[in-house]
C-alpha positions as CSV (number, residue, x, y, z in Angstrom):
1,X,-29.6,-26.2,39.1
2,X,-33.1,-25.2,40.0
3,X,-36.4,-27.0,40.5
4,X,-38.6,-27.7,37.4
5,X,-40.6,-24.6,36.4
6,X,-43.5,-26.6,34.9
7,X,-45.8,-29.3,36.0
8,X,-46.6,-32.6,34.3
9,X,-49.1,-32.1,31.4
10,X,-52.3,-33.8,30.3
11,X,-53.1,-35.4,33.6
12,X,-55.9,-37.9,33.2
13,X,-57.6,-40.3,35.5
14,X,-60.2,-43.0,35.1
15,X,-61.9,-45.4,37.6
16,X,-61.0,-49.0,37.4
17,X,-63.1,-50.4,40.2
18,X,-64.9,-49.1,43.4
19,X,-61.5,-49.0,45.1
20,X,-59.0,-48.0,42.4
21,X,-58.2,-45.3,39.9
22,X,-55.8,-45.2,37.0
23,X,-53.8,-41.9,36.5
24,X,-51.7,-41.0,33.5
25,X,-49.8,-37.9,32.4
26,X,-47.1,-36.5,30.1
27,X,-43.7,-35.0,31.4
28,X,-43.2,-31.3,31.6
29,X,-41.4,-29.6,28.7
30,X,-37.7,-30.4,28.7
31,X,-36.7,-26.7,28.5
32,X,-38.4,-26.1,31.9
33,X,-37.1,-29.1,33.8
34,X,-33.6,-27.7,34.5
35,X,-32.1,-31.1,35.2
36,X,-33.0,-34.8,35.1
37,X,-36.4,-35.9,36.4
38,X,-35.9,-38.4,39.1
39,X,-39.6,-39.3,39.4
40,X,-43.1,-38.1,39.9
41,X,-45.1,-37.5,43.1
42,X,-48.9,-37.9,43.3
43,X,-50.8,-36.2,46.1
44,X,-54.4,-37.4,46.4
45,X,-57.2,-37.1,48.9
46,X,-60.9,-37.7,49.1
47,X,-63.2,-34.7,48.8
48,X,-65.8,-34.6,51.6
49,X,-69.4,-35.1,50.4
50,X,-70.8,-32.6,52.9
51,X,-69.4,-30.1,55.4
52,X,-70.5,-32.5,58.1
53,X,-67.9,-35.0,57.0
54,X,-64.3,-34.7,57.8
55,X,-61.8,-35.0,55.0
56,X,-59.3,-37.9,55.3
57,X,-55.6,-37.4,55.5
58,X,-53.9,-36.7,52.1
59,X,-51.9,-39.6,50.7
60,X,-48.8,-39.6,48.5
61,X,-47.4,-42.0,45.9
62,X,-44.1,-41.8,44.0
63,X,-43.3,-43.4,40.7
64,X,-40.9,-43.1,37.8
65,X,-43.4,-44.2,35.1
66,X,-46.0,-42.0,33.3
67,X,-48.9,-44.1,34.5
68,X,-49.9,-45.6,37.9
69,X,-52.9,-47.2,39.6
70,X,-54.1,-45.9,43.0
71,X,-55.4,-48.8,45.2
72,X,-57.3,-49.0,48.5
73,X,-59.6,-46.1,47.9
74,X,-63.0,-45.4,49.3
75,X,-65.9,-46.6,47.2
76,X,-67.9,-44.2,45.2
77,X,-65.7,-41.3,46.5
78,X,-64.5,-38.2,44.6
79,X,-60.7,-37.8,44.8
80,X,-58.6,-34.8,44.0
81,X,-55.3,-35.6,42.4
82,X,-52.2,-33.4,42.0
83,X,-49.0,-34.3,40.3
84,X,-45.4,-32.9,40.3
85,X,-42.0,-33.8,38.9
86,X,-38.9,-33.7,41.1
87,X,-35.2,-33.6,40.4
88,X,-32.2,-33.8,42.7
89,X,-32.8,-30.2,43.7
90,X,-36.4,-30.6,44.8
91,X,-40.0,-30.7,43.9
92,X,-41.3,-28.9,40.9
93,X,-44.6,-27.1,40.2
94,X,-47.8,-28.9,41.0
95,X,-50.3,-29.6,38.2
96,X,-53.8,-28.3,38.3
97,X,-56.1,-30.5,40.4
98,X,-57.8,-33.3,38.6
99,X,-60.9,-34.9,40.1
100,X,-62.0,-38.5,39.6
101,X,-64.6,-40.7,41.3
102,X,-64.3,-44.4,42.1
103,X,-67.1,-46.7,40.8
104,X,-70.3,-47.5,42.7
105,X,-70.8,-50.7,44.8
106,X,-73.5,-52.2,46.9
107,X,-74.1,-50.1,50.0
108,X,-73.0,-50.9,53.5
109,X,-75.5,-51.6,56.3
110,X,-77.7,-48.8,57.8
111,X,-75.8,-47.2,60.6
112,X,-78.6,-47.9,63.2
113,X,-82.2,-49.3,63.6
114,X,-84.9,-49.1,66.2
115,X,-88.3,-50.7,66.6
116,X,-90.7,-49.4,69.3
117,X,-94.4,-49.6,70.2
118,X,-96.1,-46.4,69.1
119,X,-99.4,-47.7,70.6
120,X,-100.5,-51.2,71.7
121,X,-101.2,-52.3,68.1
122,X,-98.7,-50.2,66.0
123,X,-94.9,-50.7,65.6
124,X,-92.6,-47.9,64.5
125,X,-89.3,-48.8,62.8
126,X,-86.6,-46.1,62.3
127,X,-83.1,-46.4,60.9
128,X,-80.1,-44.4,59.8
129,X,-78.4,-44.2,56.4
130,X,-75.4,-46.4,55.8
131,X,-72.1,-45.0,56.9
132,X,-70.7,-46.1,53.6
133,X,-73.4,-45.8,51.0
134,X,-71.0,-46.7,48.2
135,X,-73.2,-45.1,45.7
136,X,-76.6,-43.4,45.3
137,X,-79.2,-45.0,47.6
138,X,-82.3,-45.7,45.5
139,X,-84.5,-47.3,48.1
140,X,-84.7,-49.3,51.3
141,X,-86.2,-52.7,52.0
142,X,-87.8,-53.4,55.4
143,X,-87.8,-57.0,56.3
144,X,-90.3,-58.5,58.8
145,X,-90.4,-61.8,60.4
146,X,-93.3,-63.0,62.8
147,X,-92.6,-65.8,65.3
148,X,-95.1,-67.6,67.4
149,X,-93.7,-69.8,70.2
150,X,-90.4,-70.1,68.4
151,X,-92.0,-71.0,65.1
152,X,-91.8,-68.7,62.1
153,X,-95.2,-67.9,60.8
154,X,-94.6,-65.0,58.4
155,X,-91.6,-63.4,56.5
156,X,-92.1,-60.4,54.2
157,X,-90.1,-57.5,52.7
158,X,-91.6,-54.2,52.1
159,X,-89.9,-51.9,49.6
160,X,-89.5,-48.4,50.9
161,X,-89.0,-46.0,48.0
162,X,-88.5,-42.8,49.9
163,X,-84.8,-42.7,50.7
164,X,-85.1,-39.6,52.8
165,X,-88.0,-40.9,54.9
166,X,-86.2,-43.3,57.3
167,X,-89.1,-44.9,59.2
168,X,-91.9,-47.4,58.7
169,X,-95.1,-48.1,60.6
170,X,-96.5,-51.6,60.9
171,X,-100.1,-51.6,62.2
172,X,-102.2,-54.6,63.3
173,X,-99.9,-56.2,65.7
174,X,-101.2,-59.2,67.6
175,X,-100.6,-60.0,71.2
176,X,-98.5,-63.0,72.1
177,X,-96.6,-62.8,68.8
178,X,-92.9,-61.9,68.5
179,X,-91.9,-59.4,65.7
180,X,-88.4,-59.0,64.2
181,X,-87.2,-56.2,61.9
182,X,-84.1,-55.4,59.7
183,X,-83.4,-53.0,56.9
184,X,-81.2,-53.1,53.7
185,X,-80.3,-50.4,51.2
186,X,-80.1,-50.5,47.4
187,X,-77.9,-48.8,44.8
188,X,-77.9,-49.4,41.1
189,X,-75.3,-52.1,41.7
190,X,-77.6,-54.0,44.0
191,X,-78.7,-54.7,47.6
192,X,-76.3,-54.0,50.4
193,X,-75.6,-55.5,53.7
194,X,-78.4,-55.9,56.3
195,X,-78.7,-53.9,59.5
196,X,-78.8,-55.6,62.8
197,X,-82.1,-57.4,63.7
198,X,-84.3,-55.7,66.3
199,X,-87.5,-57.1,67.9
200,X,-90.5,-56.2,70.0
201,X,-93.6,-57.8,71.6
202,X,-96.9,-56.0,71.6
203,X,-98.3,-54.8,75.0
204,X,-101.1,-52.6,76.3
205,X,-98.6,-50.8,78.6
206,X,-96.6,-48.7,76.1
207,X,-93.6,-47.2,77.8
208,X,-91.8,-44.1,76.8
209,X,-89.4,-44.6,73.9
210,X,-87.0,-42.4,72.0
211,X,-87.0,-43.0,68.2
212,X,-84.1,-40.6,67.6
213,X,-80.5,-41.8,67.6
214,X,-77.7,-40.3,69.8
215,X,-74.0,-40.8,69.2
216,X,-71.3,-38.6,67.8
217,X,-72.3,-35.2,66.5
218,X,-69.9,-33.0,64.6
219,X,-70.5,-29.3,64.5
220,X,-68.6,-26.4,62.9
221,X,-67.6,-23.4,65.0
222,X,-70.3,-20.7,65.2
223,X,-72.9,-22.9,63.5
224,X,-76.4,-23.7,64.8
225,X,-76.8,-27.3,66.1
226,X,-80.1,-29.3,66.5
227,X,-80.0,-32.4,68.8
228,X,-83.3,-34.4,68.1
229,X,-85.1,-36.2,70.9
230,X,-88.3,-37.6,69.4
231,X,-90.2,-39.8,71.7
232,X,-93.4,-42.0,71.6
233,X,-95.6,-43.7,74.2
234,X,-99.0,-43.4,75.9
235,X,-99.9,-41.3,78.8
236,X,-98.1,-38.0,79.4
237,X,-94.4,-38.0,78.5
238,X,-91.8,-36.2,80.6
239,X,-88.5,-35.0,79.2
240,X,-85.2,-33.6,80.6
241,X,-81.9,-32.6,79.1
242,X,-78.6,-33.1,80.9
243,X,-75.3,-31.5,80.2
244,X,-72.8,-33.9,81.5
245,X,-74.4,-35.0,84.8
246,X,-76.1,-31.7,85.5
247,X,-79.6,-30.6,84.4
248,X,-79.6,-28.1,81.6
249,X,-80.4,-24.5,82.6
250,X,-82.0,-22.2,80.2
251,X,-79.3,-20.0,78.5
252,X,-79.5,-17.4,75.7
253,X,-77.9,-19.8,73.3
254,X,-79.5,-23.0,74.5
255,X,-83.2,-23.7,73.9
256,X,-85.6,-26.7,73.8
257,X,-87.9,-26.9,70.7
258,X,-91.6,-28.0,70.9
259,X,-90.7,-31.4,69.6
260,X,-88.2,-31.8,72.4
261,X,-85.0,-31.2,70.4
262,X,-82.2,-29.2,71.9
263,X,-81.1,-26.1,69.9
264,X,-77.7,-24.6,70.3
265,X,-77.0,-21.3,68.6
266,X,-73.5,-20.2,67.4
267,X,-71.7,-23.0,69.1
268,X,-68.3,-22.4,70.6
269,X,-65.6,-24.8,71.4
270,X,-66.6,-24.5,75.0
271,X,-70.0,-26.0,74.1
272,X,-68.6,-29.4,73.2
273,X,-69.3,-32.3,75.5
274,X,-72.1,-34.8,76.3
275,X,-75.8,-33.9,76.0
276,X,-78.3,-36.5,77.3
277,X,-82.0,-36.6,76.7
278,X,-84.2,-38.5,79.2
279,X,-87.9,-39.4,78.5
280,X,-90.2,-41.3,80.8
281,X,-93.8,-42.1,81.7
282,X,-95.4,-44.3,84.3
283,X,-94.4,-47.5,82.3
284,X,-90.8,-46.8,81.8
285,X,-88.1,-44.4,80.4
286,X,-85.6,-44.1,77.6
287,X,-82.3,-42.3,77.3
288,X,-80.0,-41.2,74.4
289,X,-76.7,-39.3,74.6
290,X,-75.0,-37.1,72.1
291,X,-71.3,-36.6,72.0
292,X,-70.9,-33.1,70.6
293,X,-67.6,-32.1,69.1
294,X,-67.2,-28.6,67.9
295,X,-64.5,-28.0,65.3
296,X,-62.8,-24.6,65.3
297,X,-60.2,-23.0,63.1
298,X,-56.6,-24.2,63.8
299,X,-54.4,-22.5,66.3
300,X,-51.6,-20.1,65.8
301,X,-48.5,-21.6,64.1
302,X,-45.0,-20.9,65.3
303,X,-43.0,-19.6,62.4
304,X,-39.2,-19.6,62.2
305,X,-36.6,-18.8,59.5
306,X,-33.9,-21.5,59.4
307,X,-31.7,-20.4,56.5
308,X,-31.3,-17.6,53.9
309,X,-29.4,-17.0,50.7
310,X,-29.2,-14.1,48.3
311,X,-32.4,-15.1,46.7
312,X,-34.2,-17.6,49.0
313,X,-35.6,-17.9,52.5
314,X,-36.1,-21.3,54.1
315,X,-39.0,-21.3,56.6
316,X,-40.3,-23.8,59.1
317,X,-43.4,-23.8,61.3
318,X,-45.1,-25.9,63.9
319,X,-48.8,-26.1,64.7
320,X,-50.0,-27.3,68.1
321,X,-53.9,-27.3,67.7
322,X,-55.6,-28.4,64.6
323,X,-59.0,-27.2,65.8
324,X,-60.5,-30.7,66.0
325,X,-60.4,-31.1,62.2
326,X,-57.6,-32.3,59.9
327,X,-55.5,-29.5,58.5
328,X,-56.3,-29.0,54.9
329,X,-53.4,-26.7,54.1
330,X,-51.2,-23.7,55.0
331,X,-51.0,-20.3,53.4
332,X,-47.7,-18.5,53.5
333,X,-48.0,-14.7,53.2
334,X,-45.0,-12.6,52.2
335,X,-44.3,-9.2,50.8
336,X,-41.5,-6.7,50.2
337,X,-41.2,-3.9,52.8
338,X,-43.3,-1.5,50.5
339,X,-44.9,-4.1,48.2
340,X,-48.1,-6.0,47.9
341,X,-48.9,-9.3,49.8
342,X,-48.3,-12.5,47.9
343,X,-49.4,-16.0,48.9
344,X,-48.0,-19.5,48.6
345,X,-50.6,-22.3,49.2
346,X,-49.1,-25.5,50.7
347,X,-50.4,-28.9,51.6
348,X,-51.5,-29.7,55.1
349,X,-48.8,-32.2,55.5
350,X,-46.0,-29.6,55.0
351,X,-44.0,-28.0,57.7
352,X,-41.3,-26.3,55.7
353,X,-41.1,-24.2,52.6
354,X,-38.4,-22.3,50.6
355,X,-39.4,-19.0,49.2
356,X,-37.4,-18.7,46.0
357,X,-36.7,-16.0,43.4
358,X,-36.5,-13.2,46.0
359,X,-34.5,-10.0,45.7
360,X,-31.0,-10.0,47.1
361,X,-30.4,-8.1,50.3
362,X,-34.0,-7.2,50.7
363,X,-36.3,-7.1,53.7
364,X,-39.4,-9.3,53.6
365,X,-42.4,-9.6,55.9
366,X,-43.6,-13.2,56.3
367,X,-46.4,-14.9,58.3
368,X,-48.3,-18.2,57.9
369,X,-51.9,-19.3,58.6
370,X,-53.4,-22.8,58.7
371,X,-56.9,-23.8,57.6
372,X,-59.2,-26.8,58.1
373,X,-62.8,-27.4,57.0
374,X,-64.0,-24.7,59.4
375,X,-61.8,-21.9,58.2
376,X,-58.4,-20.2,58.6
377,X,-56.8,-19.9,62.0
378,X,-55.0,-16.9,63.6
379,X,-51.9,-15.8,61.7
380,X,-48.4,-16.5,63.2
381,X,-46.2,-13.6,64.3
382,X,-45.0,-11.7,61.3
383,X,-41.3,-12.2,60.8
384,X,-39.1,-9.4,59.4
385,X,-36.4,-11.4,57.5
386,X,-33.8,-10.3,55.0
387,X,-32.1,-12.2,52.2
388,X,-28.3,-12.2,52.2
389,X,-26.4,-9.2,50.9
390,X,-26.7,-5.5,51.5
391,X,-26.2,-2.0,50.0
392,X,-23.2,-1.2,48.0
393,X,-20.1,0.0,49.9
394,X,-18.0,3.1,49.0
395,X,-14.6,2.6,47.4
396,X,-11.5,4.7,48.4
397,X,-11.1,7.7,46.1
398,X,-7.6,6.7,45.2
399,X,-8.9,3.4,43.9
400,X,-11.9,4.9,42.1
401,X,-10.6,8.0,40.3
402,X,-7.9,8.4,37.7
403,X,-7.2,12.1,36.9
404,X,-5.7,14.1,34.2
405,X,-6.1,17.8,33.1
406,X,-9.3,17.5,31.2
407,X,-11.0,14.3,32.4
408,X,-11.5,11.8,35.2
409,X,-11.8,8.1,34.7
410,X,-14.2,6.2,37.1
411,X,-13.1,2.6,37.7
412,X,-16.6,1.4,38.4
413,X,-15.5,-2.2,38.1
414,X,-13.8,-2.1,41.5
415,X,-16.9,-0.8,43.3
416,X,-17.7,-3.1,46.2
417,X,-21.2,-4.5,45.7
418,X,-22.1,-5.4,49.3
419,X,-23.0,-8.9,48.5
420,X,-25.6,-8.2,45.8
421,X,-24.7,-7.7,42.1
422,X,-24.5,-4.1,40.9
423,X,-27.3,-3.0,38.6
424,X,-26.3,0.5,37.4
425,X,-24.8,3.9,38.5
426,X,-26.1,7.5,38.4
427,X,-23.2,10.0,38.0
428,X,-23.5,13.8,38.6
429,X,-20.9,16.5,38.9
430,X,-20.6,20.2,39.4
431,X,-17.8,22.8,39.9
432,X,-17.0,23.1,43.6
433,X,-17.3,26.8,43.9
434,X,-20.7,27.2,42.2
435,X,-22.8,29.5,44.5
436,X,-25.9,27.5,43.7
437,X,-25.6,23.7,43.2
438,X,-26.3,23.0,39.6
439,X,-25.5,19.3,39.3
440,X,-25.0,18.0,35.8
441,X,-26.3,14.5,35.2
442,X,-23.7,12.6,33.2
443,X,-25.8,9.5,33.0
444,X,-28.5,7.8,35.0
445,X,-27.9,4.3,33.7
446,X,-24.2,3.4,33.6
447,X,-23.7,-0.3,33.4
448,X,-21.3,-1.9,36.0
449,X,-18.0,-3.6,35.4
450,X,-16.5,-0.9,33.2
451,X,-14.4,2.2,33.3
452,X,-16.4,5.4,32.6
453,X,-14.6,8.5,31.5
454,X,-16.0,12.0,32.5
455,X,-14.4,14.4,30.0
456,X,-14.6,18.0,29.1
457,X,-13.2,19.3,32.4
458,X,-11.0,22.3,32.9
459,X,-7.4,22.0,34.1
460,X,-6.5,22.7,37.7
461,X,-10.2,23.0,38.6
462,X,-12.0,21.5,41.6
463,X,-15.2,19.6,41.1
464,X,-17.8,17.9,43.2
465,X,-18.7,14.4,42.2
466,X,-21.9,12.5,43.3
467,X,-22.3,8.8,42.4
468,X,-25.3,6.7,43.3
469,X,-24.5,3.0,43.1
470,X,-27.6,0.8,42.8
471,X,-28.0,-3.0,43.5
472,X,-31.0,-5.1,44.3
473,X,-30.8,-4.1,48.0
474,X,-31.1,-0.3,47.2
475,X,-28.5,2.3,46.5
476,X,-25.6,4.0,48.3
477,X,-24.6,7.6,47.5
478,X,-20.9,8.5,47.4
479,X,-19.8,12.2,47.5
480,X,-16.3,13.0,46.2
481,X,-14.2,16.0,45.5
482,X,-11.3,16.2,43.1
483,X,-9.0,18.6,41.3
484,X,-8.0,18.1,37.8
485,X,-4.3,18.3,37.0
486,X,-2.7,21.3,35.3
487,X,-1.6,21.2,31.7
488,X,1.9,20.2,32.9
489,X,0.5,17.4,35.0
490,X,0.8,19.2,38.3
491,X,-1.6,18.3,41.1
492,X,-2.7,21.1,43.4
493,X,-4.7,21.3,46.5
494,X,-7.5,23.9,46.2
495,X,-7.8,26.6,48.7
496,X,-10.9,26.1,50.9
497,X,-11.9,29.8,50.4
498,X,-10.9,30.1,46.8
499,X,-13.6,31.8,44.6
500,X,-14.6,30.9,41.1
501,X,-12.9,34.0,39.8
502,X,-9.7,33.0,41.5
503,X,-9.9,29.6,39.9
504,X,-10.3,31.1,36.5
505,X,-7.4,33.5,37.1
506,X,-5.2,30.7,38.2
507,X,-6.1,28.8,35.1
508,X,-5.1,31.8,32.9
509,X,-1.9,32.2,34.8
510,X,-1.1,28.5,34.4
511,X,-1.5,29.0,30.7
512,X,1.0,31.8,30.7
513,X,3.3,29.9,32.9
514,X,3.2,26.9,30.6
515,X,4.0,29.1,27.6
516,X,7.0,30.5,29.4
517,X,8.2,27.0,30.3
518,X,7.9,26.0,26.7
519,X,10.1,28.9,25.6
520,X,12.7,28.0,28.2
521,X,12.8,24.4,26.9
522,X,13.9,25.8,23.6
523,X,16.5,28.2,25.0
524,X,19.3,29.3,22.6
525,X,23.0,28.4,22.9
526,X,25.1,31.0,24.8
527,X,27.9,32.3,22.7
528,X,31.5,32.1,24.2
529,X,34.9,33.3,23.1
530,X,36.4,31.3,20.3
531,X,38.4,28.3,21.2
532,X,41.4,26.9,19.4
533,X,39.7,23.7,18.4
534,X,36.2,22.4,17.7
535,X,34.9,19.7,20.0
536,X,32.3,17.1,19.0
537,X,31.1,14.9,21.9
538,X,29.5,11.5,21.2
539,X,27.1,10.0,23.8
540,X,28.4,6.9,25.4
541,X,25.1,5.4,26.6
542,X,21.6,5.3,25.0
543,X,20.0,7.0,28.0
544,X,22.2,10.0,27.3
545,X,20.2,10.8,24.2
546,X,17.4,13.2,25.1
547,X,14.7,15.0,23.2
548,X,16.5,18.3,23.7
549,X,20.1,17.6,22.4
550,X,23.2,19.8,21.9
551,X,22.6,23.0,19.9
552,X,25.7,24.0,18.0
553,X,25.3,27.4,16.4
554,X,28.1,27.9,13.8
555,X,29.9,31.2,14.3
556,X,32.6,33.0,12.4
557,X,35.8,31.1,11.6
558,X,38.0,31.7,14.6
559,X,40.9,30.1,16.3
560,X,39.0,30.2,19.6
561,X,36.8,27.3,20.5
562,X,33.2,27.8,21.1
563,X,31.7,26.7,24.4
564,X,28.7,24.5,24.0
565,X,25.9,24.2,26.5
566,X,23.5,21.3,26.4
567,X,19.9,21.4,27.7
568,X,18.5,18.0,28.4
569,X,14.9,17.4,29.6
570,X,14.8,14.2,31.5
571,X,11.3,12.7,31.8
572,X,12.3,11.0,35.0
573,X,13.7,14.1,36.6
574,X,10.7,16.3,35.9
575,X,13.0,19.4,35.4
576,X,15.4,20.5,32.8
577,X,19.1,19.9,33.5
578,X,22.3,20.9,31.9
579,X,24.3,18.1,30.3
580,X,28.1,18.6,30.1
581,X,30.5,16.0,29.0
582,X,33.2,14.4,31.1
583,X,35.3,11.4,30.3
584,X,33.3,11.0,27.1
585,X,34.6,10.3,23.6
586,X,35.5,13.6,21.9
587,X,36.9,14.2,18.5
588,X,39.1,17.3,18.3
589,X,39.0,19.0,14.9
590,X,41.8,21.4,15.9
591,X,44.5,20.8,18.4
592,X,43.6,23.7,20.6
593,X,43.0,23.5,24.3
594,X,39.3,23.5,25.4
595,X,38.2,26.3,27.6
596,X,36.7,25.4,30.9
597,X,32.9,25.9,31.3
598,X,31.9,28.3,34.0
599,X,29.8,26.8,36.8
600,X,26.1,27.7,36.8
601,X,25.0,30.3,39.2
602,X,28.5,31.9,39.4
603,X,29.3,35.5,38.4
604,X,31.0,34.4,35.2
605,X,27.8,32.8,34.0
606,X,26.7,36.2,32.7
607,X,29.3,37.3,30.2
608,X,29.3,40.3,28.0
609,X,28.3,38.2,25.0
610,X,25.4,36.5,26.7
611,X,21.9,37.2,25.3
612,X,18.7,37.6,27.2
613,X,17.5,34.2,26.1
614,X,20.7,32.7,27.6
615,X,19.8,34.5,30.9
616,X,16.4,32.8,30.8
617,X,18.1,29.5,30.3
618,X,20.3,30.2,33.3
619,X,17.3,30.9,35.4
620,X,15.9,27.5,34.4
621,X,19.1,25.9,35.3
622,X,19.1,27.4,38.7
623,X,15.7,25.8,39.5
624,X,13.4,28.6,38.4
625,X,13.2,30.9,41.4
626,X,12.5,34.2,39.6
627,X,9.6,35.7,37.7
628,X,7.0,33.2,36.5
629,X,9.0,30.3,37.8
630,X,8.3,31.2,41.4
631,X,5.6,28.5,41.5
632,X,6.6,25.0,42.6
633,X,7.1,22.6,39.8
634,X,5.3,19.3,39.8
635,X,6.5,16.3,38.0
636,X,4.4,14.5,35.4
637,X,1.6,12.3,36.8
638,X,3.2,9.2,35.4
639,X,6.2,9.7,37.6
640,X,4.5,10.7,40.8
641,X,4.4,8.1,43.5
642,X,0.8,8.7,44.6
643,X,-0.7,11.5,42.5
644,X,-4.3,10.7,43.2
645,X,-4.1,11.0,47.0
646,X,-3.1,14.7,46.7
647,X,-5.6,15.6,44.0
648,X,-8.7,14.0,45.3
649,X,-10.8,15.5,48.1
650,X,-13.6,13.0,49.0
651,X,-16.6,13.7,51.1
652,X,-16.9,13.0,54.8
653,X,-16.2,9.3,54.2
654,X,-12.6,9.9,53.3
655,X,-9.9,12.2,54.6
656,X,-6.5,11.1,53.3
657,X,-3.5,12.9,54.6
658,X,-2.1,15.7,52.5
659,X,1.3,14.9,51.0
660,X,3.5,17.3,49.1
661,X,4.1,15.6,45.8
662,X,7.4,17.4,45.3
663,X,8.8,16.0,48.5
664,X,9.3,12.6,46.9
665,X,11.1,14.1,43.8
666,X,14.9,14.4,44.2
667,X,16.4,17.5,42.7
668,X,19.8,16.8,41.2
669,X,22.4,19.5,41.5
670,X,24.1,20.5,38.3
671,X,27.6,19.3,38.1
672,X,30.5,20.6,36.0
673,X,31.6,18.2,33.4
674,X,34.6,18.6,31.0
675,X,35.6,17.0,27.8
676,X,39.0,15.4,27.8
677,X,40.5,18.0,25.6
678,X,39.2,20.8,27.9
679,X,40.4,19.5,31.3
680,X,42.1,22.2,33.3
681,X,45.8,21.8,33.5
């Protein structure tokens, strides 16, 4: 079983409320599921409105239905939603991201508010936007209450229709009165919550006041940062910036703007910390502090391979430093040794991944990088990892090659694959004694698991054989050398210094030798003096019947019996023998005594009445040690114990011992046999 190859289809989402979304989908095609769907997993996360806002951690929900409702979401927030089906094997393919936004609601309170004296008769109110606007801010309302001696004398609200201009001036202040201020924001849904209430009392001695707001300040790595410090008050104002507890010294990347703001260029992580602005005059002072946090790309992950198979690599990684910003994801880079880089993009919550559908027994280069809102971090160390399996191995020649006189059969089905399935073979051959290698390509795409026959070879000839066995891990080249059998099935070892002309001469001589052998198999019957009776011998056992049976040549009518000589070619003996009869059933046509056969090899074997063909048959009976029979006779291949080992000469990988094939064949001596009627008295 494998994981689903397709994602859920027709993913749709719709807002139900400011804090919930409904998501529906259709299952992936059944043909691409590869199993039974156990359920669906939804991965959803808010999309940051600006780069200055951190993204929240991704969340996950599992269900077995084709519809679900996501609760507890942020108001008026855009969410990205991905969906996948999973089986017992694992998670399938993710769907394309779908985006959906929750509904608007009334806004939250402004994040901050200040009210200060700009001069003795003018108040300046400033505020911050709501932390959770929950919609589009259309306007603000500034609320003012005037108190005299603990008694409310005036309450009014002033609509402020410039959402980006976050301040309001109230002139005409009167001494001895007490002024209170608060601000609310509006969306299309309605008015939001109120800010805290701030107050002031008019005075002729206007102290130094800062109308900017300090607090947490988030900055991206290598960006430019501006820390405002806007102040009001009468008389000459003095201003100083502190880094930590120390006064700020002028540096190339740190400057103070004319309005008193601090400018930091190309901020580094070493720049994060506390920055304090102090403003004072003769009537008083004011202080604000910024807590600057610089977000940088993530650190370097530690990548490990935990398991491998023929087609998969299981990887695991660990990240120590997220760079001050939540990890949005990982990118796994991998490629073949001589291939192009590929990527697998993963969620920021993942710490393991299985690379699937890889090539068997193949080397891969793998590394991983992490990224956050700032960017990608440094890559991990590149791993050189290999899937299981390796190059094909080389089989033993005796297992691979089956020889005869005109062909060789290649048993490719027994070729060891090294752990990766075989793909194809390339087979080439050439005569061993060619002065210039002229390899003949038999085929460059022979399928595995079969027996391939290389035919059209010459008998008793030595050839070189080159086979390239290919699997997914590569190929292994095997070099072999073999000698075809002669026409009689003999196996011969080639002389290491034999020339091509010698090979051809030997082949011609073998042909002549084979013709001579054939003539000897059909040798005529030797005529002997007549005998008083005629003997007819009947075989007793079925194995006594041979292709070359008794030849009885009728002669002139005589009282002398004729001696019969039987030539029998036994397939198991690999040489012709003489079959005489002893203790067999004989029928005597005439009651004359049978003459005794002369023993082979004795002087009496050649009698005056013996023909030249009979002499040839006698030479055959003696084992063939004269004339063309001076060569050693080799039994048929089917009867040799190990014919391949003596005929195959592999390359440097194999060097089997040389064994004389005739040493295992027992030569049986010819024995004299008599018929009952011809036993010597």
